[in-house]
C-alpha positions in Angstrom: -59.9 -1.9 -1.4 -60.0 0.3 -4.6 -59.9 4.0 -3.7 -59.3 6.8 -6.1 -58.5 10.5 -5.7 -61.4 12.4 -4.3 -60.7 15.3 -6.5 -60.2 13.8 -10.0 -60.7 10.0 -9.5 -57.0 9.3 -10.5 -54.8 6.7 -8.9 -53.3 7.3 -5.5 -49.6 6.8 -4.7 -47.7 6.6 -1.5 -45.5 9.7 -1.1 -43.1 11.3 1.4 -42.5 15.0 1.7 -40.0 15.9 4.4 -41.4 14.4 7.6 -44.9 13.9 6.1 -46.3 10.8 4.6 -49.4 10.3 2.6 -51.4 9.4 -0.4 -50.9 11.7 -3.4 -52.5 11.9 -6.8 -50.0 12.4 -9.6 -52.8 13.4 -12.0 -54.2 16.5 -10.2 -51.1 16.9 -7.9 -53.1 17.0 -4.7 -52.6 15.2 -1.4 -55.6 13.1 -0.5 -54.1 12.2 2.9 -51.1 13.7 4.6 -49.7 13.0 8.1 -46.6 13.1 10.2 -46.9 9.3 10.8 -45.9 6.5 8.4 -48.8 5.1 6.3 -50.6 2.1 7.7 -50.4 -1.4 6.2 -54.0 -1.2 5.0 -53.1 1.8 2.8 -50.7 -0.4 0.8 -53.8 -1.7 -1.1 -54.6 1.7 -2.4 -51.0 2.7 -3.3 -50.4 2.3 -7.1 -46.7 3.3 -6.9 -44.1 0.8 -8.2 -41.2 0.5 -5.8 -37.7 -0.9 -6.3 -35.6 -2.6 -3.6 -32.0 -1.8 -4.5 -29.0 -3.6 -2.9 -26.4 -1.3 -1.5 -23.1 -1.8 0.3 -20.1 -1.3 -1.9 -17.1 -1.1 0.3 -19.0 -2.4 3.3 -17.2 -5.5 4.4 -20.1 -7.0 6.4 -22.4 -6.6 3.3 -19.8 -8.3 1.1 -19.5 -11.2 3.6 -23.3 -11.5 3.8 -23.7 -11.6 0.0 -20.9 -14.2 -0.3 -22.6 -16.3 2.4 -26.1 -16.1 0.8 -24.9 -16.6 -2.8 -22.4 -19.4 -1.9 -19.5 -17.5 -3.4 -16.2 -16.2 -2.1 -15.7 -12.7 -0.6 -13.6 -11.6 -3.6 -16.5 -12.5 -6.0 -19.0 -10.8 -3.8 -16.9 -7.7 -3.8 -16.6 -7.8 -7.5 -20.4 -8.2 -7.8 -21.0 -5.1 -5.8 -18.4 -3.0 -7.5 -19.4 -3.9 -11.1 -23.1 -3.4 -10.8 -24.1 0.3 -10.4 -27.6 -0.6 -9.0 -28.7 -4.1 -8.2 -32.4 -4.2 -8.2 -33.6 -7.1 -6.0 -37.3 -6.5 -6.4 -39.6 -4.3 -8.4 -43.4 -4.1 -7.7 -46.3 -2.8 -5.6 -46.3 -1.5 -2.0 -47.6 -4.7 -0.5 -45.1 -7.1 -2.2 -42.3 -4.6 -1.5 -43.2 -4.7 2.2 -42.9 -8.5 2.2 -39.7 -8.6 0.3 -38.1 -5.8 2.3 -38.9 -7.6 5.6 -37.4 -10.8 4.2 -34.2 -9.0 2.9 -33.9 -7.2 6.3 -34.1 -10.6 8.1 -31.3 -11.9 5.9 -29.1 -9.0 7.0 -28.7 -7.2 3.6 -28.5 -3.5 3.3 -30.9 -1.9 0.7 -32.7 1.2 -0.2 -36.2 1.6 -1.6 -37.0 4.0 -4.5 -39.1 6.1 -4.5 -38.9 6.6 -0.8 -41.1 4.1 0.9 -43.8 5.7 3.1 -44.5 2.5 5.2 -42.8 1.2 8.3 -40.8 -2.0 7.4 -39.7 -2.7 11.0 -41.0 -1.1 14.1 -38.7 1.7 15.3 -37.5 1.8 18.9 -39.0 4.4 21.1 -36.7 6.8 22.9 -37.8 5.1 26.2 -36.7 1.7 24.9 -33.4 3.1 23.7 -32.8 4.7 27.2 -33.5 1.3 28.9 -31.0 -0.4 26.8 -28.4 2.4 27.4 -29.0 2.1 31.1 -28.4 -1.7 31.0 -25.2 -1.2 29.0 -23.9 1.4 31.5 -24.7 -0.9 34.4 -22.7 -3.7 32.9 -19.6 -1.5 32.2 
């Protein structure tokens, strides 16, 4: 799916603006699509932005333990690794590949951030109703 800006025919990029998400043209500086909802998976095909998945977690013991486990190194070395690198880029690429990699990294239990801000939902968020049901179950067992 190859879509271009309807104003200037420039490339479209996924963008966030506060609580809004959409497709934006950096050439003419106009929003082609803007909504309060995260962009849909199909719109990843249009998005020409290059995203970076960056490992985070300096000082976070669980993150250090997880890195040690995945890399097959001791906790001391994992801690050194996190402290010596300012930003550890795990992946750099388009929206669709970033999505696949972010889901995989999430499943492995690593903490990360995506830059620029990623306008797509990586994992489905719980609704308030789902959270309330869990809270009720916890209260009943206490």
